[in-house]
Backbone bond lengths (Angstrom), bond angles and torsions (degrees), N, CA, C in turn:
res aa  C-N    CA-C-N  psi(-1)  N-CA   C-N-CA  omega(-1)  CA-C   N-CA-C  phi
1 X - - - 1.464 - - 1.528 109.53 -
2 X 1.322 115.59 130.58 1.465 119.78 179.74 1.517 110.50 -78.29
3 X 1.326 114.62 148.43 1.461 120.89 -178.89 1.527 109.36 -110.99
4 X 1.327 115.55 127.04 1.461 121.32 -177.68 1.525 109.15 -124.00
5 X 1.315 116.00 135.77 1.462 122.06 176.55 1.525 108.35 -108.76
6 X 1.332 116.58 126.03 1.457 122.42 176.16 1.528 107.96 -106.86
7 X 1.327 116.97 116.08 1.466 121.91 178.57 1.524 107.04 -107.90
8 X 1.309 115.73 101.30 1.461 122.21 -172.89 1.528 108.75 -153.64
9 X 1.348 117.57 125.83 1.465 120.54 -175.96 1.531 113.11 -86.22
10 X 1.321 118.21 -11.41 1.460 120.71 175.19 1.529 108.06 -87.11
11 X 1.343 118.59 110.14 1.464 120.10 -173.90 1.521 113.77 -62.49
12 X 1.331 117.91 -33.27 1.461 120.16 179.35 1.518 111.05 -64.52
13 X 1.350 115.86 -45.55 1.469 120.08 179.24 1.517 110.29 -67.29
14 X 1.332 116.84 -44.62 1.468 120.94 -178.47 1.518 111.32 -59.39
15 X 1.320 116.34 -46.07 1.469 120.16 -178.53 1.524 111.86 -68.98
16 X 1.335 116.86 -35.59 1.459 120.14 178.17 1.529 110.52 -65.38
17 X 1.331 115.46 -46.52 1.468 119.78 178.84 1.525 110.15 -61.14
18 X 1.333 116.41 -46.85 1.463 120.46 -178.77 1.527 111.60 -61.42
19 X 1.325 116.44 -41.07 1.463 121.19 -179.53 1.519 111.55 -57.23
20 X 1.327 116.22 -48.49 1.463 119.89 -175.71 1.525 112.08 -75.84
21 X 1.316 118.11 -29.81 1.461 119.66 175.56 1.524 110.78 -70.73
22 X 1.321 116.90 -35.13 1.469 119.68 175.87 1.519 111.08 -65.96
23 X 1.336 115.89 -30.70 1.465 119.74 176.81 1.528 111.35 -63.98
24 X 1.338 116.60 -23.08 1.470 120.96 176.53 1.524 111.40 -80.23
25 X 1.337 116.55 -6.11 1.451 120.50 -179.49 1.510 114.02 95.28
26 X 1.334 116.79 12.02 1.453 121.08 -178.33 1.524 111.61 -94.17
27 X 1.314 116.25 152.31 1.458 122.50 173.63 1.529 107.38 -88.29
28 X 1.316 116.87 125.24 1.466 121.28 -173.37 1.523 110.41 -122.88
29 X 1.332 114.83 133.64 1.462 121.77 174.72 1.522 108.22 -119.68
30 X 1.321 117.03 145.86 1.460 122.28 -178.24 1.522 110.03 -115.40
31 X 1.328 116.12 134.08 1.465 122.75 170.42 1.521 106.96 -115.75
32 X 1.340 116.70 128.90 1.461 120.56 -169.20 1.522 114.16 -92.10
33 X 1.319 117.92 -4.28 1.467 119.72 174.56 1.518 109.63 -152.75
34 X 1.343 115.89 171.29 1.446 119.88 -174.62 1.511 114.42 -68.24
35 X 1.330 117.20 -34.07 1.460 120.49 -179.21 1.524 110.99 -64.43
36 X 1.337 116.04 -48.47 1.466 120.36 177.48 1.525 110.51 -64.90
37 X 1.340 115.94 -42.10 1.453 119.90 179.30 1.518 112.65 -59.59
38 X 1.307 117.05 -41.11 1.458 121.17 178.12 1.521 110.42 -63.36
39 X 1.311 117.10 -46.89 1.468 121.15 -178.23 1.526 111.34 -61.45
40 X 1.324 116.74 -46.98 1.467 120.62 -177.07 1.526 111.25 -67.78
41 X 1.332 116.65 -43.90 1.470 119.86 -177.20 1.518 112.47 -68.68
42 X 1.335 116.83 -28.06 1.460 119.99 178.23 1.525 111.82 -80.75
43 X 1.324 117.03 -29.96 1.459 120.66 -174.19 1.524 113.25 -84.94
44 X 1.339 116.23 -24.16 1.457 119.67 -174.19 1.524 111.26 -131.14
45 X 1.333 115.32 170.58 1.456 121.52 -179.06 1.524 110.02 -107.73
46 X 1.333 116.10 132.54 1.462 121.64 179.20 1.524 109.61 -126.65
47 X 1.335 115.02 153.64 1.460 120.62 177.24 1.522 111.61 -81.01
48 X 1.341 116.55 -19.67 1.461 121.64 178.55 1.528 108.52 -162.09
49 X 1.335 115.89 141.87 1.461 121.68 171.69 1.523 107.78 -118.57
50 X 1.333 115.83 120.98 1.458 121.62 172.74 1.521 105.66 -95.00
51 X 1.326 116.53 114.47 1.458 121.96 -163.84 1.518 112.35 -124.32
52 X 1.334 115.92 120.04 1.462 120.65 175.15 1.526 109.23 -74.53
53 X 1.318 116.64 143.25 1.464 120.33 -179.36 1.521 112.15 -73.81
54 X 1.328 116.34 -47.20 1.458 121.55 -177.26 1.524 110.04 -97.52
55 X 1.338 116.65 109.58 1.455 121.77 -176.82 1.528 110.13 -133.01
56 X 1.326 117.44 147.71 1.467 119.35 171.53 1.522 110.23 -72.37
57 X 1.305 116.65 148.14 1.463 120.79 -179.30 1.511 110.82 88.78
58 X 1.307 116.89 -94.62 1.468 123.15 177.91 1.521 107.60 -112.14
59 X 1.338 117.49 130.93 1.470 117.88 -176.79 1.525 111.84 -81.01
60 X 1.327 114.20 168.64 1.452 120.07 -175.25 1.520 114.37 -63.21
61 X 1.317 116.99 -34.72 1.458 119.39 179.86 1.528 111.50 -64.20
62 X 1.330 116.50 -38.17 1.463 120.39 179.38 1.525 110.56 -67.74
63 X 1.322 116.65 -40.13 1.468 120.16 177.08 1.526 110.36 -65.00
64 X 1.320 116.24 -42.32 1.462 121.01 178.31 1.522 110.73 -59.94
65 X 1.315 116.14 -44.72 1.467 121.13 179.20 1.527 110.89 -61.30
66 X 1.331 116.73 -41.98 1.462 121.05 -179.69 1.523 111.66 -66.83
67 X 1.333 116.61 -40.54 1.462 119.95 178.27 1.518 111.53 -62.95
68 X 1.318 116.35 -38.26 1.457 119.33 -179.18 1.535 111.92 -72.17
69 X 1.315 117.41 -16.98 1.466 120.96 178.01 1.529 111.18 -83.31
70 X 1.348 117.21 -13.85 1.458 120.82 178.97 1.528 110.16 -72.79
71 X 1.328 115.17 153.53 1.465 119.84 179.88 1.525 111.18 -66.89
72 X 1.347 117.40 -41.35 1.460 121.75 179.59 1.525 109.82 -81.23
73 X 1.326 115.62 134.82 1.468 119.96 -178.66 1.517 110.05 -83.27
74 X 1.326 116.81 124.94 1.462 122.76 178.19 1.525 109.09 -114.96
75 X 1.325 118.95 117.70 1.467 120.58 176.35 1.527 110.99 -61.05
76 X 1.332 116.26 143.21 1.464 121.99 -177.48 1.525 109.54 -130.19
77 X 1.342 115.38 126.55 1.463 121.95 169.95 1.516 106.83 -109.80
78 X 1.321 116.31 114.71 1.464 120.51 -174.76 1.520 111.12 -94.59
79 X 1.331 116.08 137.23 1.456 123.38 176.15 1.519 108.74 -108.27
80 X 1.324 116.58 137.69 1.454 119.25 178.05 1.521 110.58 -145.22
81 X 1.331 114.79 140.33 1.465 120.19 176.16 1.519 110.40 -88.53
82 X 1.316 116.11 -8.21 1.457 120.30 -178.52 1.521 110.34 -84.75
83 X 1.309 115.87 143.90 1.466 119.92 -177.87 1.526 112.47 -103.80
84 X 1.317 117.55 -6.27 1.456 119.67 -177.89 1.514 112.47 -70.96
85 X 1.318 116.46 139.96 1.463 121.96 -179.28 1.520 111.37 -58.67
86 X 1.340 118.23 -34.97 1.462 121.19 -176.04 1.519 111.42 -62.56
87 X 1.343 117.77 -34.90 1.457 120.63 -179.44 1.525 111.10 -68.70
88 X 1.307 116.95 -40.51 1.460 120.35 177.82 1.525 110.33 -68.07
89 X 1.312 116.42 -40.40 1.458 120.15 179.34 1.520 110.95 -62.67
90 X 1.337 117.56 -42.27 1.453 120.67 178.84 1.521 111.30 -59.14
91 X 1.327 116.10 -45.25 1.451 119.57 178.95 1.518 112.30 -61.63
92 X 1.319 116.69 -43.40 1.457 120.69 179.45 1.522 111.46 -68.56
93 X 1.323 117.01 -36.84 1.460 120.27 178.07 1.521 111.59 -66.91
94 X 1.330 116.88 -30.72 1.462 121.03 177.74 1.525 111.41 -74.41
95 X 1.329 116.85 -12.96 1.452 120.08 175.84 1.506 116.10 116.02
96 X 1.351 118.44 8.47 1.462 119.51 175.83 1.527 109.49 -63.45
97 X 1.331 116.26 141.77 1.461 120.24 -179.04 1.519 111.84 -77.41
98 X 1.327 116.34 -31.01 1.452 120.80 -178.57 1.519 107.69 -161.89
99 X 1.336 116.73 172.10 1.458 120.01 178.79 1.514 109.76 -144.58
100 X 1.331 114.71 157.52 1.458 122.67 172.48 1.521 108.06 -131.64
101 X 1.316 116.80 135.71 1.456 121.43 177.37 1.522 109.52 -96.86
102 X 1.322 116.65 127.71 1.467 121.33 177.62 1.524 109.65 -72.72
103 X 1.342 117.95 144.35 1.465 126.26 -5.16 1.525 110.99 -78.21
104 X 1.314 116.81 148.96 1.459 121.22 179.45 1.525 108.62 -128.71
105 X 1.320 115.70 158.31 1.457 120.70 178.83 1.528 109.24 -86.76
106 X 1.316 116.02 152.95 1.464 120.74 177.23 1.523 109.94 -61.91
107 X 1.323 116.34 -38.35 1.462 120.32 179.96 1.532 111.04 -60.91
108 X 1.316 115.81 -41.98 1.466 119.15 179.92 1.523 110.63 -68.89
109 X 1.329 117.20 -41.55 1.463 121.08 176.96 1.515 110.87 -56.04
110 X 1.321 116.69 -50.00 1.464 120.42 -177.54 1.517 112.01 -65.49
111 X 1.339 117.12 -34.72 1.463 120.24 177.60 1.524 110.80 -63.43
112 X 1.330 116.02 -43.14 1.469 119.33 179.32 1.525 111.07 -66.11
113 X 1.334 116.30 -45.05 1.461 120.72 -179.05 1.522 110.59 -61.37
114 X 1.316 116.75 -46.78 1.469 120.48 -179.40 1.525 111.17 -61.20
115 X 1.334 116.85 -39.30 1.466 120.27 -179.59 1.527 110.70 -64.94
116 X 1.331 116.50 -43.91 1.468 120.15 179.56 1.523 110.56 -64.02
117 X 1.329 117.21 -47.70 1.462 121.14 -177.46 1.526 111.66 -67.42
118 X 1.337 116.68 -32.53 1.462 119.80 177.93 1.536 110.33 -64.07
119 X 1.333 115.97 -43.41 1.472 118.91 178.19 1.521 110.78 -65.06
120 X 1.319 116.84 -39.29 1.468 120.50 179.61 1.517 111.02 -65.34
121 X 1.327 117.14 -43.42 1.458 120.96 179.93 1.527 111.50 -62.67
122 X 1.328 116.59 -39.76 1.462 119.94 178.73 1.519 111.19 -63.87
123 X 1.331 116.58 -39.83 1.462 120.72 179.37 1.525 111.05 -65.39
124 X 1.338 117.36 -37.83 1.462 121.22 -178.36 1.521 111.74 -70.42
125 X 1.339 117.14 -27.38 1.456 120.96 -177.59 1.521 112.29 -74.61
126 X 1.318 117.01 -15.95 1.462 119.48 -179.56 1.521 109.84 -69.61
127 X 1.301 116.00 135.55 1.456 120.24 -179.29 1.521 110.70 -65.33
128 X 1.343 118.10 133.30 1.462 119.92 178.21 1.513 112.88 -66.85
129 X 1.356 115.51 -17.65 1.466 119.34 179.97 1.525 112.28 -91.40
130 X 1.323 116.30 -5.85 1.465 119.27 -179.03 1.523 111.01 -69.44
131 X 1.317 115.12 146.01 1.454 119.73 179.68 1.526 109.51 -66.64
132 X 1.322 115.57 128.66 1.455 118.64 -177.38 1.525 110.07 -71.22
133 X 1.319 114.89 144.22 1.448 120.78 -178.11 1.527 109.44 -88.69
134 X 1.307 115.53 128.12 1.465 121.93 179.07 1.520 107.81 -125.53
135 X 1.321 116.67 128.74 1.461 121.45 178.12 1.518 109.02 -117.74
136 X 1.336 115.63 131.94 1.457 121.77 176.03 1.524 109.55 -106.50
137 X 1.311 114.55 136.52 1.462 120.74 176.34 1.513 107.53 -145.65
138 X 1.335 116.22 114.03 1.461 118.69 -177.05 1.516 110.12 57.84
139 X 1.342 116.74 -124.94 1.465 120.04 178.48 1.530 111.84 -97.71
140 X 1.359 116.36 15.49 1.459 121.01 178.57 1.525 110.92 -98.69
141 X 1.318 115.59 144.04 1.456 123.21 170.85 1.523 106.84 -128.34
142 X 1.339 116.84 120.19 1.464 121.36 -176.52 1.523 108.01 -116.91
143 X 1.344 116.27 121.02 1.457 122.87 -173.91 1.526 108.29 -111.24
144 X 1.326 116.41 113.61 1.464 120.80 -171.94 1.521 112.97 -63.98
145 X 1.341 118.32 -55.21 1.456 121.02 -171.85 1.529 112.16 -64.12
146 X 1.306 117.03 -37.86 1.465 120.65 179.69 1.527 111.92 -86.02
147 X 1.338 115.71 -7.74 1.475 120.97 -176.54 1.536 110.03 50.94
148 X 1.320 113.99 47.58 1.457 120.59 -179.09 1.523 110.85 -115.50
149 X 1.323 114.69 147.48 1.464 121.51 174.23 1.521 107.82 -129.55
150 X 1.320 115.11 131.35 1.461 120.33 177.35 1.521 109.14 -122.77
151 X 1.329 116.03 141.79 1.450 121.78 172.55 1.510 107.85 -121.91
152 X 1.316 115.47 118.68 1.460 122.13 -174.67 1.529 110.65 52.91
153 X 1.341 115.59 38.86 1.459 121.20 176.89 1.516 115.99 84.58
154 X 1.333 117.57 -6.94 1.460 121.50 -178.21 1.533 109.89 -99.65
155 X 1.331 115.88 131.68 1.456 120.49 179.45 1.522 111.46 -64.07
156 X 1.326 115.77 138.38 1.461 122.57 175.57 1.525 107.86 -110.62
157 X 1.305 116.91 131.30 1.459 122.11 -177.96 1.522 109.85 -85.75
158 X 1.345 115.89 105.91 1.461 121.53 178.54 1.522 110.07 -111.15
159 X 1.323 116.70 147.29 1.456 120.08 170.99 1.526 108.36 -73.38
160 X 1.326 116.02 168.36 1.465 120.44 -178.48 1.518 111.76 -57.97
161 X 1.316 116.71 -44.63 1.457 119.92 -176.91 1.527 111.49 -73.08
162 X 1.317 117.59 -33.63 1.468 120.08 176.01 1.525 110.12 -62.58
163 X 1.339 116.59 -40.93 1.469 119.24 177.79 1.522 110.34 -64.54
164 X 1.342 116.46 -45.82 1.471 120.02 179.67 1.523 111.24 -57.16
165 X 1.323 115.93 -41.94 1.460 120.71 -179.44 1.524 110.69 -65.75
166 X 1.328 117.31 -45.99 1.466 121.02 179.06 1.522 110.38 -63.32
167 X 1.333 117.00 -42.75 1.463 120.68 -178.64 1.528 110.64 -62.58
168 X 1.317 116.63 -39.79 1.459 119.56 178.00 1.520 110.75 -64.96
169 X 1.326 116.92 -47.15 1.459 120.96 179.88 1.526 111.56 -59.48
170 X 1.332 115.95 -47.88 1.462 119.97 -171.36 1.527 111.47 -71.15
171 X 1.348 116.14 -20.31 1.462 119.59 175.53 1.516 112.61 -87.04
172 X 1.331 116.95 -4.73 1.470 121.62 179.49 1.529 110.16 -132.95
173 X 1.329 117.10 55.86 1.466 119.32 -176.61 1.520 111.94 -62.78
174 X 1.323 115.40 137.55 1.453 120.94 177.21 1.517 114.37 85.93
175 X 1.323 117.65 -16.41 1.464 120.93 -179.90 1.537 109.16 -82.24
176 X 1.312 116.18 132.80 1.469 121.31 -178.77 1.524 108.72 -95.20
177 X 1.329 115.91 129.11 1.465 121.62 179.94 1.525 108.95 -123.56
178 X 1.333 115.64 134.62 1.461 117.77 173.34 1.527 108.68 -82.92
179 X 1.330 116.90 174.28 1.458 120.42 -174.00 1.527 112.06 -65.99
180 X 1.333 116.69 -35.98 1.458 119.57 177.68 1.519 112.04 -63.17
181 X 1.325 117.11 -40.66 1.457 121.01 179.06 1.525 111.07 -66.45
182 X 1.335 116.58 -38.93 1.467 119.83 178.62 1.525 110.94 -66.85
183 X 1.329 117.03 -38.82 1.460 119.94 175.84 1.526 110.11 -58.87
184 X 1.303 116.69 -44.58 1.460 120.98 -176.93 1.527 111.60 -68.85
185 X 1.329 117.28 -43.15 1.459 121.37 -174.79 1.523 113.20 -78.17
186 X 1.322 117.48 -37.23 1.468 121.22 -173.75 1.523 111.95 -98.59
187 X 1.324 116.28 -43.24 1.465 120.10 -178.84 1.532 111.70 -88.33
188 X 1.310 116.72 -24.93 1.446 120.14 177.45 1.512 114.55 89.24
189 X 1.289 117.51 12.37 1.461 120.84 176.16 1.513 107.57 -148.17
190 X 1.339 116.88 163.11 1.457 119.95 -176.28 1.510 112.08 -136.84
191 X 1.308 117.69 67.71 1.459 121.98 -179.05 1.527 110.74 -95.80
192 X 1.319 115.61 133.07 1.456 119.45 173.70 1.527 109.00 -63.70
193 X 1.311 116.04 144.47 1.458 119.73 177.14 1.513 113.70 99.94
194 X 1.350 117.63 -7.82 1.459 120.00 -179.56 1.537 111.89 -106.77
195 X 1.325 116.45 12.58 1.461 119.17 -177.67 1.526 112.73 -61.08
196 X 1.338 116.86 -26.92 1.462 119.69 178.96 1.528 111.20 -62.36
197 X 1.344 116.81 -25.71 1.464 120.63 177.19 1.523 110.11 -61.90
198 X 1.329 116.53 -42.73 1.464 120.70 178.28 1.522 110.11 -63.32
199 X 1.320 116.87 -46.14 1.461 120.47 -178.72 1.527 111.73 -58.27
200 X 1.350 116.13 -47.39 1.462 119.24 -176.60 1.527 111.38 -66.28
201 X 1.333 117.18 -37.49 1.466 119.52 178.56 1.523 111.58 -67.97
202 X 1.324 116.73 -41.28 1.468 119.08 178.93 1.518 110.43 -64.83
203 X 1.320 117.66 -40.47 1.461 120.48 178.35 1.527 111.30 -61.17
204 X 1.348 116.99 -44.25 1.463 119.66 -179.50 1.523 111.35 -70.15
205 X 1.338 116.33 -36.85 1.465 119.87 178.61 1.524 110.29 -65.07
206 X 1.316 116.75 -43.53 1.464 119.63 177.16 1.520 111.50 -60.15
207 X 1.332 116.65 -40.18 1.470 120.62 -179.17 1.527 110.95 -61.74
208 X 1.322 117.13 -25.29 1.463 120.41 -176.57 1.526 113.69 -95.00
209 X 1.338 117.83 -32.17 1.469 119.06 -173.91 1.527 113.49 -106.57
210 X 1.319 117.46 -17.01 1.463 120.30 -177.14 1.530 110.90 -95.40
211 X 1.319 116.37 141.21 1.462 119.52 172.87 1.518 110.83 -66.58
212 X 1.330 116.10 -37.03 1.466 121.90 177.29 1.526 108.19 -134.53
213 X 1.341 117.37 96.35 1.472 119.95 -177.69 1.525 113.41 -58.11
214 X 1.328 117.34 -25.89 1.464 120.13 179.06 1.525 111.67 -72.24
215 X 1.331 116.18 -23.60 1.473 122.15 177.27 1.522 107.54 -127.48
216 X 1.321 117.83 72.20 1.468 120.92 -172.24 1.522 113.58 -63.70
217 X 1.321 113.58 144.44 1.460 121.84 179.17 1.528 111.28 -99.39
218 X 1.317 116.04 -31.58 1.464 120.82 -172.67 1.532 113.05 -103.31
219 X 1.325 117.45 -62.19 1.459 121.24 -177.80 1.521 108.36 -93.49
220 X 1.318 115.67 108.10 1.461 121.80 -171.64 1.531 110.71 -103.76
221 X 1.311 115.23 145.10 1.462 121.17 175.24 1.524 109.49 -89.68
222 X 1.316 116.05 128.97 1.461 121.40 172.85 1.521 105.51 -104.94
223 X 1.316 116.77 99.85 1.455 122.08 -168.98 1.517 112.30 -56.97
224 X 1.312 115.38 132.42 1.453 121.97 -179.81 1.509 114.48 81.49
225 X 1.337 116.95 -3.22 1.467 120.13 -178.04 1.525 111.37 -125.53
226 X 1.337 116.57 -63.35 1.467 119.39 -176.72 1.513 111.73 171.06
227 X 1.336 115.47 -132.05 1.460 121.08 -174.62 1.531 109.89 -136.92
228 X 1.340 114.72 157.52 1.456 119.83 174.35 1.523 109.05 -149.25
229 X 1.341 116.15 160.11 1.458 121.65 173.27 1.520 107.35 -94.71
230 X 1.312 116.85 131.63 1.467 121.57 -175.23 1.524 111.93 -62.10
231 X 1.319 116.12 117.24 1.456 120.56 178.39 1.527 111.72 -68.49
232 X 1.325 117.09 -19.32 1.463 120.71 -178.91 1.521 111.76 -69.53
233 X 1.347 117.27 -19.35 1.461 120.04 -178.60 1.520 112.70 -89.91
234 X 1.337 117.74 -6.49 1.463 121.55 179.81 1.525 108.70 -92.78
235 X 1.343 118.47 124.17 1.471 120.28 179.72 1.522 110.86 -58.80
236 X 1.302 115.81 138.45 1.475 120.39 179.33 1.528 110.42 -81.85
């Protein structure tokens, strides 16, 4: 049974989220403020943390930062009542795997949770003795098992979703994907209206892996269609 921690100070939202996650067969614990949430999440291991951004005591960004400093990787779904792009970007930059803006539907919540847990389960099923997959492209080195990216030998700090996006692109060089397809393949859901999520992630990813993001070498725009990873950078 998977263990999920819900850190949310609104009891109605917390109980609603917990109710539906328990319906999936998961064990759910609730922390009603940031201070308690920080203590519990640091002391124990969870398969997923559903984390509100605005919390009394310690805010969600601080908890997210602390979780990402732990050796064990804990998936994070961030909840926010704020609609500004900067708030979502901050959460994703701190390492949240995904976010939901309040108010949200139960169906959408469960879709996001299932997508995150599905990716986690697939990663756990990989044999620890299996040879790790490493892909080289230009001056990039992408290491699957360690979820590491190096450029000219120097580590690049990517969020979880930025790595997932790069890994998908680099495994499909030359293939053009529109934003809806990327949402479905990388995020695990395909809702209209979330295409801006793809744009913002690609912009941040380019800023980290490209020497000149304005003239990208790796992630190319195919105008009127979508994006692709340059097949010319993959060794033949």
